[in-house]
C-alpha positions in Angstrom: 0.0 0.0 0.0 1.3 3.4 -0.7 0.6 6.8 0.8 -1.7 7.9 -2.1 -4.1 5.0 -1.4 -4.3 5.9 2.3 -4.8 9.5 1.4 -7.7 8.6 -1.0 -9.3 6.5 1.8 -9.0 9.5 4.2 -10.6 11.8 1.6 -13.5 9.4 1.1 -14.1 9.1 4.8 -14.0 12.9 5.2 -16.5 13.3 2.4 -18.9 10.8 4.0 -18.5 12.4 7.4 -19.2 15.8 5.9 -22.6 14.5 4.9 -23.5 13.6 8.5 -22.5 9.9 8.4 -20.5 8.2 11.0 -17.9 5.9 9.5 -17.8 2.7 11.6 -15.4 0.6 9.6 -12.9 0.9 6.8 -10.9 -1.7 4.9 -8.3 -0.9 2.2 -7.1 -3.7 0.0 -4.3 -3.3 -2.5 -3.6 -5.9 -5.2 -2.1 -6.3 -8.7 -4.9 -6.4 -11.3 -5.2 -9.6 -13.2 -7.0 -7.8 -16.0 -4.2 -5.4 -17.0 -0.6 -6.0 -18.1 0.6 -3.0 -16.1 2.6 -3.2 -12.9 0.5 -0.5 -11.2 -1.5 -1.9 -8.2 -5.2 -1.3 -7.8 -7.0 -0.6 -4.5 -10.4 -1.5 -3.2 -11.9 0.5 -0.3 -14.8 -0.8 1.7 -16.5 1.6 4.1 -19.2 1.0 6.6 -21.2 4.0 7.9 -24.3 4.7 9.9 -26.6 7.7 10.0 -29.6 7.9 12.4 -32.8 9.4 10.8 -35.6 11.1 12.7 -35.7 12.7 16.0 -36.0 10.6 19.2 -38.4 13.2 20.6 -40.7 12.8 17.6 -40.8 9.0 18.1 -41.5 9.3 21.8 -44.6 11.4 21.0 -46.5 8.4 19.5 -49.0 8.1 22.4 -51.6 6.3 20.3 -49.5 3.1 20.4 -51.5 0.6 22.6 -48.3 -1.4 23.4 -46.4 1.6 24.8 -46.0 1.6 28.6 -47.0 4.9 30.2 
């Protein structure tokens, strides 16, 4: 792995976090491509992120639910 691959991963993480997501996992794999005759390696980045939607106060206001304990 070279520094450019790691910098690209950091850039992608920053872009995702800027949109309000929390990155919970990152995996960077570097390999030589079997499809090209070049000696340049390729990289694959797998990111896992989570983002909560809705407001907890809005969900708590559902008093019509017969199964909710009061």
